[in-house]
N, C-alpha and C positions, 0 to 999 in steps of 0.2 A: 822766861826765855833764856836759854844758855848761851853766853857769849864766849868766843874763843879766838884763836888765830884763823882768820879767814882770807878771803880775796875781795878785792875791789875791781870792778869792771871798769877800766880806764878808757877803752875805746872799743868801737864796734864797726863792722863792715860787712857788706854783702856784694855778691855778684851772681847774676843769673844770665842764661842765654837770651838772646833776642827773639828766637823762634818760639812762638806760643802755639800749642796744640789744644784746641777746644774740644768739648765733648762731640760736636758735630763733625770734627775732623775725624775722630775716631770711629764715628758712625759710617764713614766712607770706606774704612779698611776692615772693619770687623762687624759682626751682628750685634749691634748695641744702639742705644739712643741717649740723648741728654737726660731725659726724665729717669731712666733706669740708673744711670750712673750717679746722678745728683742725689736721688733718694737713698741709694745704698752706701754712698761714700762721702757725699758732701762736696765732691770735687767738681769744678767747672772747667778750669784750665790748668795747664802745667807747661813749664819752660823746657825746651828740648835743645840739647846741643847740635849745632850745625857743623860739628867736626872739630871744635875747639876742645883741647885735652883737659882733663880733670885738674891738672896743676895750674892751668891758665886761669880758670875761675877762682880757684883757691888763692893764687897770687894777687888777683885783683881785689878780693875780699880782704886779704891780709894788708895790702897797701892802704886801703881805706881805713881799717881798724887802727893802724899805726898812726896815720895822719889825724884821725879823730882823737887819739890819745895825746896829740901834741908831741910825739917822739919821732925819732929817726929809726930806720931799720937797724942801725948798728947798736941801738939801745937794747934790743931783744936778747935776752939771755937763754931762751929755750923755745924751740918750735915743736908743737905736737900737732900732727894732722890726723884726723879721723876720716877713714874712707874704706869703702868695700869695692871701689872701682878705680884702683890705681892705674896709671898709664903703663907702668913697668913694674915687674917683680923687683927689679933693682935697676936704678936707684929708687929710693923712697920718694913718695910725693912731697914729703917735708923737705928733702934735700933740693928737689926741683924748685920749690917755692922759695927756699933760701937763695938759691941761684938768682931766681927772678927778682928778689929784693935787693940783690946786689951786695950781699954781705956773706961773711964766712966765720967760722970759728965756733959759734954756739952749737950745742947738741940739737940735732933735728931727727925725728923719727915718726913713723906711722903707727897708728892704733886701729885695730880692726875689732870693734865690738858691735858691729852692724848699726842698727838705729839707735843703740844706746851710747854709741861712740862718744858723742859730745859730753854726756854726763860723766863717762868714765875719764875723759880727758881733763875736764875741769878739776876733778878730784885729784888726779895725777899732778896737775900743774900746781894746785895748792900745796901739795906735799913737798914739791921742790922749792916753792917760794918759802915755805915755812922754815926750811933749813937755813935760808939766808944766803945761799950760794949765788942766787940770781935775784934781780930786782924786777924784771918784766918777763912774762911768759906770754907767748902768742899761741892761742889754740884755734886751729882752722879746721872747718868741717866742710869737705868738698866731695861732691858726689855726682856722678854721671850714670844713673841707673839705665839710661837708654842704651848703654853698652850691652847689658844682659837681659833686657826685656824681650820676650817673645811677642812680637807685634802681630802674631796670628792667634794669640791666646787672649781672648776677650776678657777672661776673668782676672788677669794680671795686668796686662799692657795699659789698661785705663788708670791704673793706680799711681803710676810713678812719673817723676819729673827729675830734672837736673837742677842744682843749685850749689852755691858755696856761701858760707858765712864765717865770720871770724871775730874773736874778742881778744884784747890785750888785757892781762890780768897782772895785778900787783898785790903784794902782801898787805893785809889789813889787820891790825890789833884790835882786840876787844870788840868783836863784831859777831854777827850771826853767821855761823856756817855749820852745815850738816850734810852728811851723804850716806846713802845706802846703795851698795853695788851687790849684784848677785847674778847667777847664771844657772841654767838648768840644761846641761848638755844631753840629757835624755831626749830632748825635743829637737835635737839638731837636725833631724830629717824633715822637720816641718817647713823649713825655709832654706833653700840651698841653690848654690850656682857652682858648677864644676870648674876647677882650675885645670892645670896641665895633667895629662895622663902619663903614666910611667911607661915610656917607650924607649928602649935601647937595644943595641946589637947583641947583648949578652943574655937577654931573657930566653928562657927555654920553656915557657908556658903561655897559653893564651891569656889574653887580658880578661880579668874578671873584675867586675865593679864591686865596691863595698856593699854587700847586701843589706846593711842597715841604713843605707842612704838611698834616696830616689836616683834612678839613672836618667840623667837629663838629655835632651836633644841639644847636642853641641855644648855651649857654656850657658844656655839660657837659664833664667831664674825659674825655680819650681817652688810652689807654695801650696801647703795644705791650708786652705782658707779657714776652714772650720776649727781646726786645731790652733791656729795662730790667733784667731778671734778669741777663742776660749782662754788661751793663755793671757793675751793682752788685757782682757777685761778684768783679770784678776791681778796681774803683775803691775799694771799701772797704779791702782789705789793702794796695793800692798806697799809698793816702793815709797810712794808719797807718805803714807801713814808711818812707816819705819823711820824715814828721814825726819819727819815731824816729831816723833817720839824722842829721838836723840837730841833735837833741838830744844825740847821742852815747850812745844807749842802744839796747837791743833791745826788741822788743815783749814778750818775756817778763819784762822788767824793770819793766814797767807794773803797777801795782796794780789798775787797773780800766780797762777799755775800755768806753765808752758809745757804742754804734753807733746810727745812725738805725734806729728800730723800724719797718722796713717789712715784713719777712718772716723768721721764724726760720730758714728755710732758707738764706737769703742770709747771715745772721749765722754759721750753722754752717759754711758753706762758707768764709767769711773767716777764721774761727778755724783752720780746718785749714790754710789757705794761710799764715797767720801763724805756725803751729806753737805755738799757744797753746791752753790748756784753755778750754772754755766757761764755767768758773768765773770767768774773768776778765771776761766780758761781763755787763754790768748790763742786765737785761731787765725791761720791764714791758709788753711788747706784748700779752700775753694779756688785760690789763685795759683797754688804751686803744686798741690797734690803731695804724695809721699816722696820726699827727697832723702830718705834714710837719716844719716847722722846730722845732715844739714838742716833738718826741718825744725829742730828746737831752736838753734841759734838764729835761723831765718825768721821764725815767728817772734823770738825776743827782739830782733832788729826792728821788725814793724811795730812792736809793742812800745819800744823806746822812742822811736822816730815819731809816732802818733801821739805820744803823751800819755798812752794808756799806763805805761810803767814810768815811775819817777824815782828820783834819788831818795833812798831810805826805804823804799818798798821791800817787803819780804817777798822773794821770788823763788819758786820752786821749778827746776828743770826735771822733767821725769820722762824716761823713755823705755822702750822695750823693742826687741828685735831678734834677728836671727842668732842662733847659737845654742839655745836661746838665751839671751841677755836681758837684764832689766835693771834699773836703778834710778835713783833720784839724788839731786843735789839742791840744797837750800842756800841761797846767798842773800845778803842785805844789799841791794843795788844802790 
């Protein structure tokens, strides 16, 4: 095992909406049923916002993480927020969360790497911490996918939920840390949600959409399920293996693997390719569904609080998502 300058998770937090939508609830609005959803995805329920903004849940998770770390908000030297569902184009969700924490001064910005966002952000935070300029970094993953889910599309609406989770990180000397980050933009059209159109009084041509991307109805999420599945079942084990190789360990030596909670079948396929037992996988997809970048820290939170993950455990965060992005980060908890 190769040791280096890494990070220690000093505190964790989570916040989810009170509204819970069951598979039976979805059967009332689209042509589906509990058995079909459960067998194909592993999802039973998901939390859905009742109108609270993305930053609201992110701030709640952040406050819990800071308190769990035994710190004050003023101790935080960096705020990185991962989200694909911000409340505003500007200000950033990170700045809004900083406001809710009642502090100012430290840098705060958003990262959009879709469902791989938390993995990307942990790697970024470690690089800031390693420089010694800051002592504590706050990473928040906050997502409200209900904002762009088409609830008339039974193939996608059943998959997604809303959640936020956060970690406070500090620099750790002589510890296990490894990361592998990657992207494949050639698959950008497989998972997309449209932002603003270019509309202004100076245009002299009719609007034409990027022919390399799907043309969505309004801003709704469009997904090519078969292509995403094909990508994910290769990206997840590849990222985990690459990060393990850098760390000088094998996947079997990991105490816990926390994958993006997109589909239990993807995770089962990845476990087979990694030659590890499903017992190594930390899952809560049945209760929360796919919450994009929040899904990994959300599952991590459950793993820690339940005692499944203990101090000193070798933990791998591994994700994949729109972009297409993928990556893995290994830490010693």
